[in-house]
C-alpha positions in Angstrom: 243.2 90.9 61.0 246.5 88.8 59.7 249.1 88.1 62.0 251.8 90.1 60.9 249.5 93.5 60.5 248.7 92.1 64.3 252.5 92.1 65.5 252.8 96.2 63.6 249.8 96.6 65.7 251.9 95.6 69.1 254.9 96.8 67.9 253.2 100.6 67.5 251.2 100.5 70.5 254.7 99.7 72.2 256.3 102.3 70.8 253.5 105.1 71.0 252.4 103.8 75.1 248.8 103.4 73.9 246.3 101.2 74.7 243.1 103.0 74.4 242.0 102.9 70.5 239.3 101.4 68.3 240.3 102.0 64.5 243.9 101.2 63.4 244.9 102.7 60.2 248.0 101.2 58.2 249.4 103.7 55.4 253.2 102.6 54.2 255.3 102.4 57.1 253.2 104.2 59.5 250.6 103.1 61.7 247.8 105.1 63.1 246.4 104.5 66.5 242.7 106.2 66.6 240.3 106.6 69.3 236.7 107.8 68.6 234.1 108.0 70.1 231.6 105.2 70.9 231.4 103.3 67.5 228.0 102.0 67.6 226.0 105.3 69.5 227.5 108.0 67.2 226.6 108.3 63.8 229.3 110.2 62.8 231.7 109.6 66.0 234.4 112.5 66.9 238.3 111.7 66.8 239.3 112.1 70.6 243.0 110.7 70.0 245.4 109.8 67.4 248.9 108.5 67.9 250.9 108.0 64.4 253.7 105.9 64.9 256.3 105.3 62.0 257.6 102.3 62.8 261.1 102.6 60.7 261.8 105.4 62.7 260.3 104.6 65.7 258.5 107.8 66.3 255.3 109.5 67.2 252.9 111.8 66.8 250.4 112.1 69.5 247.5 114.6 68.6 244.2 115.2 71.3 240.9 116.2 70.7 239.1 115.9 73.5 237.2 118.4 74.1 237.7 120.8 71.3 235.6 122.9 69.2 236.9 121.7 66.1 237.6 117.9 66.2 237.8 115.3 62.7 234.6 113.6 62.3 234.3 110.3 60.9 231.7 109.7 58.4 231.3 106.4 55.7 232.5 104.2 58.7 231.3 101.5 57.2 233.7 101.5 55.5 236.2 100.0 58.0 234.0 97.0 59.1 234.7 93.4 57.7 232.3 93.0 54.5 230.6 90.3 57.2 230.1 92.8 60.3 226.4 92.9 61.3 226.5 97.0 61.6 227.7 97.3 57.9 224.6 97.4 56.5 222.8 100.1 58.9 226.1 102.1 58.5 225.9 102.1 54.5 222.4 102.9 54.7 222.4 106.3 56.4 225.6 106.9 54.1 223.8 106.3 51.5 220.7 108.2 52.2 222.6 111.4 52.9 225.2 110.5 49.8 221.1 110.9 48.1 220.4 114.2 49.6 223.4 116.0 48.3 225.1 116.1 52.2 228.1 114.7 51.2 229.1 116.4 48.0 231.6 119.0 49.8 234.0 116.4 51.4 236.1 119.2 52.4 233.7 120.4 55.0 232.7 116.8 56.4 235.8 115.5 57.7 237.3 118.2 60.4 234.3 120.9 61.3 233.2 122.4 63.9 231.2 120.0 65.6 227.7 121.7 66.1 228.0 123.8 63.1 228.7 120.3 61.1 225.4 118.6 62.6 224.0 121.8 61.5 225.2 121.0 57.6 224.5 117.7 57.7 221.2 118.1 58.3 219.8 120.9 55.9 220.0 119.9 51.9 220.6 122.8 49.8 217.1 122.8 49.0 216.4 124.2 52.9 214.7 120.9 53.9 215.7 119.4 57.1 216.8 116.2 57.9 217.4 114.9 61.8 219.6 111.7 62.4 217.6 109.0 64.3 218.8 105.4 65.1 221.0 105.4 62.2 218.1 106.6 60.1 217.7 110.4 58.2 213.8 111.8 58.9 212.9 114.8 57.0 212.3 117.8 59.9 211.0 121.2 59.8 214.7 123.6 59.4 214.8 126.3 61.7 217.9 127.7 59.8 220.0 128.4 63.6 223.4 127.5 63.7 223.9 124.4 66.1 226.7 126.8 68.5 225.8 129.3 70.9 229.7 131.7 69.9 228.2 132.3 66.1 
């Protein structure tokens, strides 16, 4: 990260009092410090906490999703990595596989949905074929048609 960006992140972190984050998003005069579940072990990590800092106003918006039934979900996470990051190809391969299966066609459903239901949607194609995601690979599996939530 360039030194001027690092300085802005330090400033934003100080304003927000946020020290735990693993993704930084720059947007105009705002910086978001985002804490996702373990980036490497979760194929599609849930957002746990977000601090959005408006640097010109010094204002902070904090959102906490820990324990939420409806956290935002991170997909296409390879786009957050530098081109030479060794994990990028593995993450991109999973995204490509799921795109080819048509599982990312309805983008309004994949970014912020109830998590158990979202996992079921990701694992079922329009043709009714089931897919299980294990170690960043999509493998065909029997699909029962049951939703992932016990509150259906």
